[in-house]
C-alpha positions in Angstrom: 30.8 16.4 5.1 32.0 13.3 7.2 32.3 10.1 5.1 30.1 8.1 7.6 27.4 10.7 7.2 27.7 10.5 3.4 27.2 6.8 3.6 24.2 7.2 5.8 22.6 9.7 3.4 23.1 7.5 0.4 21.5 4.5 2.2 18.6 6.7 3.1 18.3 8.0 -0.5 18.5 4.5 -1.9 15.8 3.3 0.5 13.6 6.3 -0.5 14.2 5.7 -4.2 13.5 2.0 -3.9 10.3 2.6 -1.9 9.0 5.3 -4.2 9.7 3.3 -7.4 8.2 0.1 -5.9 5.1 1.9 -4.8 4.6 3.3 -8.3 5.4 0.0 -9.9 3.0 -1.9 -7.6 0.2 0.6 -8.4 0.8 0.5 -12.2 1.4 -3.3 -12.3 -2.3 -4.1 -11.4 -2.7 -7.7 -12.7 0.9 -8.3 -13.8 2.3 -10.8 -11.3 5.9 -10.5 -12.4 5.9 -6.7 -12.0 4.5 -7.0 -8.4 7.5 -9.3 -7.7 9.8 -6.7 -9.0 8.1 -4.2 -6.7 8.8 -6.6 -3.8 12.5 -6.6 -4.8 12.5 -2.9 -4.5 10.9 -2.9 -1.1 13.4 -5.5 0.2 16.2 -3.2 -1.2 14.7 -0.3 0.8 14.6 -2.5 4.0 18.2 -3.7 3.5 19.4 -0.1 3.2 17.3 0.8 6.3 19.2 -1.9 8.1 22.5 -0.2 7.5 21.0 3.1 8.8 19.7 1.3 11.9 23.2 -0.1 12.6 24.7 3.4 12.1 22.4 4.7 14.9 23.2 1.8 17.2 19.9 -0.2 16.7 21.8 -3.4 16.2 19.1 -6.0 16.6 16.7 -4.5 14.0 19.7 -3.6 11.8 21.0 -7.2 11.7 17.5 -8.5 11.0 17.0 -6.2 8.0 20.5 -6.9 6.6 20.3 -10.7 7.0 16.9 -10.6 5.3 18.8 -10.0 2.0 18.0 -13.6 0.6 14.5 -12.3 0.0 15.9 -9.8 -2.5 17.1 -12.3 -5.1 14.1 -14.5 -4.3 11.7 -11.7 -5.4 13.9 -11.1 -8.4 13.8 -14.8 -9.3 10.0 -14.7 -9.0 10.0 -11.8 -11.3 12.3 -13.5 -13.8 10.1 -16.6 -13.9 7.0 -14.6 -14.8 8.8 -12.3 -17.2 10.5 -15.1 -19.2 7.6 -17.6 -19.2 5.7 -15.9 -21.9 5.3 -16.3 -25.7 8.1 -18.4 -27.3 9.9 -19.0 -24.0 6.8 -20.4 -22.2 7.6 -23.9 -20.8 5.8 -26.3 -18.6 8.6 -26.6 -16.1 8.6 -22.8 -15.6 4.8 -22.8 -15.0 5.3 -25.5 -12.4 8.1 -23.5 -10.8 5.9 -20.5 -10.7 3.1 -22.5 -9.0 5.7 -23.6 -6.4 7.0 -20.0 -5.7 5.9 -20.4 -2.1 8.7 -22.9 -1.6 11.2 -20.4 -2.8 10.1 -17.8 -0.3 9.9 -20.4 2.4 13.6 -21.4 1.7 14.7 -17.8 1.9 12.9 -17.2 5.2 14.5 -20.4 6.5 18.0 -19.2 5.6 17.2 -15.8 7.3 16.0 -17.6 10.5 19.1 -19.8 10.6 21.3 -16.8 10.1 19.6 -14.9 13.0 19.7 -17.9 15.3 23.3 -18.6 14.5 24.4 -15.0 14.9 25.4 -14.6 11.3 26.7 -11.1 11.6 28.4 -8.7 14.0 29.0 -4.9 14.3 32.5 -3.6 14.1 34.3 -0.2 14.1 36.8 0.7 11.4 38.0 3.8 9.6 35.2 6.4 9.5 32.6 4.1 10.8 31.8 3.5 14.5 29.2 0.9 13.6 29.4 -1.3 10.5 27.9 -4.7 9.8 30.1 -7.6 8.7 29.2 -11.3 8.1 30.5 -14.0 10.3 30.0 -17.7 10.9 26.7 -18.9 9.5 26.3 -15.5 7.9 28.5 -16.6 5.1 25.9 -19.2 4.2 23.4 -16.4 4.1 25.4 -14.3 1.6 26.3 -17.4 -0.4 22.6 -18.4 -0.7 21.8 -14.8 -1.8 24.5 -14.8 -4.5 23.4 -18.3 -5.8 19.8 -17.3 -6.1 20.8 -14.1 -7.8 22.9 -16.0 -10.3 20.0 -18.4 -11.0 17.7 -15.5 -11.7 20.1 -13.9 -14.1 20.8 -17.2 -15.8 17.1 -17.6 -16.4 16.9 -14.2 -17.9 19.9 -15.0 -20.1 18.2 -18.1 -21.4 15.0 -16.2 -22.0 16.9 -13.5 -23.8 17.9 -16.0 -26.5 14.3 -17.0 -27.1 12.5 -13.6 -26.9 12.6 -10.9 -29.5 11.8 -7.2 -29.6 11.1 -5.1 -26.5 11.2 -8.1 -24.1 14.7 -9.0 -25.3 15.8 -5.3 -24.9 14.4 -5.3 -21.4 16.5 -8.4 -20.5 19.6 -6.7 -21.9 18.9 -3.6 -19.8 18.5 -5.8 -16.7 21.9 -7.4 -17.3 23.5 -4.0 -17.7 21.9 -2.8 -14.4 22.8 -6.1 -12.7 26.5 -5.6 -13.6 26.3 -2.1 -12.3 24.7 -3.3 -9.0 27.3 -6.1 -8.6 30.1 -3.5 -9.0 28.5 -1.3 -6.3 27.6 -4.0 -3.8 31.0 -5.7 -3.9 32.5 -3.0 -1.8 30.0 -3.8 1.0 31.6 -7.3 1.4 35.2 -6.1 1.7 35.2 -5.3 5.5 33.7 -8.8 6.1 36.9 -10.2 4.3 39.2 -8.1 6.6 39.7 -5.4 3.9 38.8 -2.3 5.8 38.3 -0.1 2.8 35.8 2.7 2.6 32.9 1.4 0.4 33.0 4.3 -2.1 30.9 2.5 -4.8 28.1 2.2 -2.3 27.6 6.0 -2.5 26.1 5.4 -6.0 23.7 2.7 -4.9 20.6 4.9 -5.4 21.2 4.6 -9.1 21.1 0.8 -9.1 17.4 0.2 -8.2 16.3 3.1 -10.4 18.2 1.9 -13.5 17.1 -1.7 -12.9 13.4 -0.9 -12.7 13.6 1.6 -15.6 15.4 -0.9 -17.8 12.6 -3.4 -17.3 9.6 -1.1 -17.6 10.7 1.4 -20.3 9.7 -1.1 -23.0 6.6 -2.3 -21.2 5.1 1.0 -19.9 5.9 3.8 -22.3 4.9 6.6 -20.0 7.8 5.8 -17.8 10.0 7.4 -20.4 8.4 10.8 -19.7 9.3 10.4 -16.1 12.9 9.3 -17.0 13.2 12.5 -19.1 12.3 14.7 -16.1 14.6 12.6 -13.8 17.6 13.0 -16.2 16.9 16.7 -16.4 17.0 16.9 -12.6 20.3 15.0 -12.5 21.9 17.2 -15.1 20.7 20.4 -13.4 22.0 19.0 -10.1 25.5 18.4 -11.5 25.4 21.9 -13.0 24.4 23.5 -9.7 27.1 21.6 -7.9 29.7 22.8 -10.3 28.5 26.4 -10.0 28.5 26.3 -6.2 32.0 24.8 -6.1 33.2 27.6 -8.4 31.5 30.3 -6.4 32.8 29.0 -3.0 36.4 28.9 -4.4 36.4 32.5 -5.7 34.0 34.2 -3.3 36.8 35.2 -0.9 38.8 36.8 -3.6 35.9 39.1 -4.4 35.3 40.2 -0.8 32.3 37.8 -0.2 33.7 36.4 3.1 30.2 35.4 4.3 29.6 33.2 1.3 33.2 31.8 1.4 32.7 30.8 5.1 29.6 28.7 4.4 30.5 25.0 4.1 30.1 23.6 0.6 27.7 20.9 1.7 25.3 23.5 3.1 25.4 25.4 -0.1 24.8 22.3 -2.1 22.0 21.3 0.2 20.3 24.7 -0.1 20.7 24.5 -3.9 19.3 21.0 -4.1 16.2 22.1 -2.1 15.7 25.1 -4.4 16.2 23.0 -7.5 13.7 20.4 -6.2 11.2 23.1 -5.4 11.6 24.6 -8.8 11.1 21.3 -10.6 8.1 20.5 -8.4 6.5 23.9 -9.2 7.4 23.8 -12.9 4.2 21.9 -14.0 1.6 24.0 -12.1 3.4 27.2 -13.0 3.6 26.2 -16.7 -0.2 25.5 -16.6 -0.9 28.8 -15.0 1.2 30.7 -17.6 -0.5 28.7 -20.4 -3.9 29.7 -19.0 -2.9 33.4 -18.8 -1.5 33.4 -22.3 -4.2 31.2 -23.8 -7.3 31.9 -21.7 -10.1 29.4 -22.2 -7.9 26.8 -23.9 -7.9 23.5 -22.1 -5.9 21.1 -24.2 -4.7 18.0 -22.4 -3.8 14.4 -23.4 -7.4 13.2 -22.7 -8.9 15.8 -25.0 -6.4 15.0 -27.8 -7.1 11.3 -27.4 -10.8 11.9 -27.7 -10.2 13.9 -30.9 -8.1 11.2 -32.4 -10.6 8.4 -31.6 -13.6 10.3 -33.0 -11.7 11.4 -36.2 -10.7 7.7 -36.7 -14.4 6.8 -36.9 -14.8 8.6 -40.3 -15.1 6.2 -43.3 -14.9 8.8 -46.1 -14.0 12.5 -46.6 -17.5 13.9 -46.1 -17.9 12.1 -42.8 -14.4 13.2 -41.7 -15.3 16.8 -42.5 -18.6 16.6 -40.5 -16.9 15.0 -37.5 -14.1 17.6 -37.5 -16.6 20.5 -37.7 -18.6 19.1 -34.8 -15.5 18.7 -32.6 -14.3 22.2 -33.4 -17.7 23.6 -32.5 -17.7 21.7 -29.2 -14.2 23.0 -28.3 -14.5 26.6 -29.4 -18.2 27.4 -29.2 -18.4 28.7 -32.7 -18.8 27.4 -36.2 -15.4 26.5 -37.9 -15.4 25.4 -41.5 -13.3 22.4 -42.5 -12.3 21.8 -46.1 -10.6 18.5 -47.0 -9.0 18.6 -50.5 -7.7 15.3 -51.8 -5.8 15.2 -55.1 -7.6 17.0 -58.0 -10.0 18.9 -55.8 -10.2 22.6 -55.8 -10.5 24.9 -52.9 -13.8 26.8 -52.3 -14.1 30.2 -50.5 -15.8 29.9 -47.2 -17.0 32.7 -44.9 -15.5 32.8 -41.4 -12.7 30.8 -39.9 -11.8 27.7 -41.8 -9.2 24.9 -41.5 -8.0 23.7 -45.0 -6.3 20.3 -45.3 -5.0 19.8 -48.8 -2.9 17.2 -50.6 0.2 18.4 -52.3 3.2 16.7 -53.9 5.0 16.6 -50.6 1.9 15.1 -48.8 -0.9 16.5 -46.7 -0.6 20.0 -45.4 -2.9 22.2 -43.3 -3.4 25.9 -43.0 -5.7 28.3 -41.1 -7.9 30.8 -43.0 -9.8 33.6 -41.4 -8.3 33.3 -37.9 -6.8 36.8 -37.8 -9.4 38.1 -35.4 -9.8 35.1 -33.1 -8.4 34.9 -29.5 -5.0 33.3 -29.0 -6.6 30.3 -27.2 -8.8 29.6 -30.3 -5.8 29.9 -32.6 -3.8 27.5 -30.5 -6.6 24.9 -30.4 -7.1 25.3 -34.2 -3.4 24.8 -34.8 -3.3 21.6 -32.7 -6.5 20.3 -34.2 -5.3 21.0 -37.8 -2.1 19.0 -37.1 -4.2 16.0 -35.9 -6.6 16.4 -38.8 -3.7 16.4 -41.3 -2.4 13.1 -39.9 -5.9 11.6 -40.0 -6.3 12.7 -43.6 -3.1 10.9 -44.6 -4.3 7.7 -42.8 -7.8 7.9 -44.3 -6.3 8.3 -47.8 -4.2 5.2 -47.4 -7.2 3.3 -46.1 -9.4 4.3 -49.0 -6.7 3.5 -51.5 -6.2 0.0 -50.0 -10.0 -0.6 -49.9 -10.4 0.6 -53.5 -7.5 -1.6 -54.6 -9.1 -4.6 -52.9 -12.5 -3.9 -54.4 -11.0 -3.5 -57.8 -9.1 -6.8 -57.5 -12.2 -8.7 -56.4 -14.4 -7.0 -59.0 -12.0 -7.8 -61.8 -11.6 -11.4 -60.7 -15.4 -11.7 -60.4 -16.1 -10.0 -63.7 -13.5 -12.1 -65.6 -15.1 -15.3 -64.4 -18.7 -14.1 -64.9 -17.9 -12.5 -68.3 -16.7 -15.7 -69.7 -19.6 -17.6 -68.4 -22.1 -15.0 -69.6 -20.7 -14.8 -73.1 -20.9 -18.6 -73.5 -24.4 -18.7 -72.1 -25.6 -15.8 -74.3 -24.3 -17.5 -77.4 -25.8 -20.9 -76.5 -29.2 -19.4 -75.5 -29.8 -16.8 -78.2 -29.4 -19.4 -81.1 -32.4 -21.5 -79.9 -34.4 -18.4 -79.0 -34.0 -17.1 -82.6 -35.2 -20.4 -83.9 -38.2 -20.3 -81.6 -39.0 -16.7 -82.7 -38.9 -17.7 -86.4 -41.1 -20.8 -85.6 -43.9 -18.6 -84.3 -44.6 -17.0 -87.8 -47.5 -19.4 -88.6 -49.2 -19.3 -85.2 -52.3 -17.4 -84.2 -51.8 -13.8 -83.3 -52.6 -14.2 -79.6 -50.3 -17.2 -79.1 -47.6 -15.6 -81.2 -47.8 -12.4 -79.0 -47.5 -14.5 -75.8 -44.5 -16.4 -77.1 -42.8 -13.2 -78.4 -43.4 -11.5 -75.0 -41.6 -14.4 -73.2 -38.8 -14.3 -75.8 -38.2 -10.6 -75.1 -38.1 -11.3 -71.4 -35.5 -14.0 -71.9 -33.5 -11.7 -74.2 -33.7 -9.0 -71.5 -32.3 -11.4 -68.9 -29.4 -12.3 -71.2 -28.7 -8.6 -71.9 -28.7 -7.8 -68.2 -26.2 -10.6 -67.5 -23.9 -9.4 -70.3 -24.1 -5.8 -69.1 -23.4 -6.7 -65.4 -20.5 -9.0 -66.3 -18.8 -6.7 -68.8 -16.6 -3.6 -68.3 -18.6 -0.4 -67.9 -16.9 2.7 -69.3 -18.3 6.2 -69.4 -17.8 9.3 -71.5 -19.2 12.1 -69.5 -20.7 15.2 -71.1 -23.2 17.9 -70.2 -26.8 16.5 -70.6 -30.1 18.4 -70.4 -32.0 16.1 -68.0 -35.7 17.2 -68.6 -35.7 16.4 -72.4 -34.1 13.0 -71.7 -36.7 12.1 -69.1 -39.5 13.3 -71.4 -38.2 11.0 -74.2 -38.4 8.0 -72.0 -42.2 8.3 -71.6 -42.8 6.6 -75.0 -40.8 3.5 -74.0 -43.1 2.3 -71.3 -46.7 1.1 -70.9 -47.8 3.4 -68.2 -51.4 2.2 -68.0 -52.9 4.3 -65.2 -49.6 5.3 -63.6 -48.9 9.0 -63.2 -45.3 10.2 -63.9 -44.5 13.6 -62.4 -41.3 15.4 -63.2 -40.1 18.2 -60.9 -37.0 19.1 -62.9 -36.0 22.6 -64.0 -35.8 23.2 -67.8 -32.2 24.4 -67.6 -30.9 21.7 -65.3 -28.0 19.7 -66.7 -26.0 16.7 -65.5 -22.4 15.7 -66.3 -22.8 12.0 -67.2 -22.6 9.5 -70.0 -25.8 9.8 -72.1 -26.3 6.1 -72.8 -25.5 5.0 -69.3 -27.7 7.6 -67.7 -30.6 6.5 -70.0 -29.8 2.9 -68.9 -30.0 3.8 -65.2 -33.3 5.7 -65.6 -34.9 2.9 -67.7 -33.9 0.2 -65.1 -35.3 2.3 -62.2 -38.5 3.2 -64.0 -39.1 -0.4 -65.2 -38.5 -1.6 -61.7 -40.9 1.0 -60.2 -43.7 0.3 -62.9 -43.6 -3.4 -62.1 -44.9 -2.6 -58.6 -47.0 0.6 -59.0 -49.2 -0.7 -61.9 -51.0 -2.8 -59.3 -51.7 0.2 -57.1 -55.2 2.0 -57.4 -53.5 5.3 -58.1 -49.9 4.5 -59.2 -47.6 7.5 -58.9 -43.9 8.1 -59.7 -42.2 11.3 -58.9 -38.7 12.3 -60.2 -36.9 15.3 -58.6 -33.5 16.8 -59.5 -31.4 19.7 -58.3 -28.2 21.6 -59.5 -26.1 19.7 -56.9 -26.2 16.5 -59.1 -28.9 14.7 -57.2 -31.8 12.8 -58.8 -34.5 11.4 -56.5 -37.1 8.9 -57.7 -40.1 8.2 -55.6 -43.0 5.7 -56.1 -46.0 4.7 -54.0 -45.6 1.0 -54.6 -45.2 -1.5 -51.7 -42.3 -0.7 -49.3 -39.2 -2.8 -49.7 -38.9 -5.7 -47.2 -36.5 -4.6 -44.4 -34.7 -7.9 -44.6 -33.7 -7.0 -48.2 -32.3 -3.5 -47.6 -28.8 -4.7 -46.6 -28.6 -6.8 -49.8 -30.6 -4.6 -52.2 -27.8 -3.8 -54.6 -26.3 -7.3 -54.8 -26.8 -9.4 -57.9 -29.7 -11.8 -58.2 -31.6 -10.2 -55.3 -35.1 -9.2 -56.3 -38.5 -8.6 -54.8 -40.0 -8.5 -58.3 -41.7 -11.6 -59.7 -39.9 -12.7 -62.9 -37.1 -10.2 -62.5 -33.4 -11.1 -63.1 -32.2 -9.5 -59.9 -29.5 -7.6 -61.8 -31.3 -4.3 -62.5 -30.2 -2.4 -59.3 -26.7 -4.1 -59.4 -26.2 -2.7 -62.9 -27.4 0.7 -61.8 -24.9 0.7 -58.9 -22.0 -0.3 -61.2 -22.9 2.5 -63.6 -23.1 5.0 -60.7 -19.7 3.8 -59.4 -18.2 4.3 -62.9 -19.4 7.9 -62.7 -17.9 8.4 -59.3 -21.3 8.8 -57.8 -23.7 6.6 -55.9 -27.2 5.2 -55.6 -28.8 4.7 -52.2 -32.3 3.8 -50.9 -33.7 6.5 -48.6 -36.5 6.3 -46.1 -39.2 9.0 -46.7 -42.2 9.9 -44.7 -44.3 10.6 -47.8 -43.2 7.8 -50.2 -42.9 4.1 -49.5 -39.9 3.7 -51.9 -37.3 6.4 -52.6 -34.0 6.0 -54.5 -31.4 8.8 -54.6 -28.8 9.1 -57.4 -25.7 11.4 -57.2 -23.7 12.4 -60.2 -20.6 14.5 -59.2 -19.6 17.5 -61.2 -15.9 16.8 -60.9 -14.1 13.8 -62.4 -13.9 10.9 -60.0 
């Protein structure tokens, strides 16, 4: 291949690369002003290279115009550098003012271009392999000097910003300097003929790499998806070098093996055909890969959008039960069939489940997943299950850490609160019970009705003190198997039911795994709270239900709880009951937490008030 033709091809390739990269960058930049300026730099690079091609074909006027327009290249780069540096720790008022005056920078560059054109700042010469080559002359040296000075200012600004920025922005600046040094090395050969050194500009043949490396060095830390493109580009370059080596080897030995037709084909033609085939193969790789995937895994449509949706929905789970439900719903939507999901944190045992099941369990080495019952499913379902199980395993690990951090914070706040409240409660109990005992003894000589009234109020005061001590103290539980129905029956004698009906729907053999004293305390608090409201009803009714899953549900037909109180129902000193301490439900919640269970208020269509208790069978 003639060397002048090689130069022309490299200029065309540089222009094409710069134009493609700039178009992509301008599209992705959107509202990033600095990135649009970098795209403008790439476009000017494309026009500058097109000027050399125009000169090569004898279009001297347009060629001179495009080459002498090179002051706009560093001006665009300076505009980019101002916006890129003037952020975060490097933001300065003078840089903001300079950015607002960027029109003056472009005006100055256009003025230099106009002066260079009017003053005939360049001419076309013939030397060596070139019949047409542009060189600077006269006022053209002012043009190139201005271009170099503005470029130096832009890089000096970046160097200053590199000392102030940290992280990815600083890495981008370092990458720009490396690309700038490479570009300077390549472009220096273009000036030699203007200095009377009629050397062939060999480095210019590598100019396509400059604009690509510069833009990639900037955006690789700003737009992470560019790295996927760079991976494919590097693969293409390596494959190109490999093909060139193979073609060179074949052409050199083809004649010795009787392949005269192949040996007579020029190397550049073999390389060109090979590049076309390689480009075609890379272009078809993605659609062919998708086609093969659909043939091997029919019905499976897993793309980045689908995986992102899965991750976002799994991230909404706040506990293990909710995560399991969300996972099963996503699997059903993807596969059109029910897939069981078992999440097994530490100290949880696996349960046999019919049909396909994804099991994520915690082991000493961390969270691991496995598929169970997927032997008879299609390959597409198996592939989707494998991918989903991997995402679910990651989500389990993150949720576990989140729950541990939340529990640690709750424990810290609870301990701090209880220490302060415990000290205050103990002091108050001591100071209050002494005068209450004196008052109780002083009622001995009073009339029976007055004595009963005073004793009733004294019991109420003592109950308030006991509630405060219970809430502020440490609640420990010793769980054991308890027959629930006999316990509930024994509580009947502790209350004044008046006309209230207590109905028990509890199986005789039903047992709970709980602390006997604390369970009795929970039931007494809830019954006492319910009776204070239903006694005023014409037909007061309380219903207690229980099942083998550890759930106790207590209904009553008293007045419905004020909706404004529902969000604060279990907080201390919140009560709808006249004369209540506001600690009853708070104490119940603390006891349930100590059991690893919960108490919640449920809305029921049949009952105005419903509370649900849950006692787990396993240790919390």
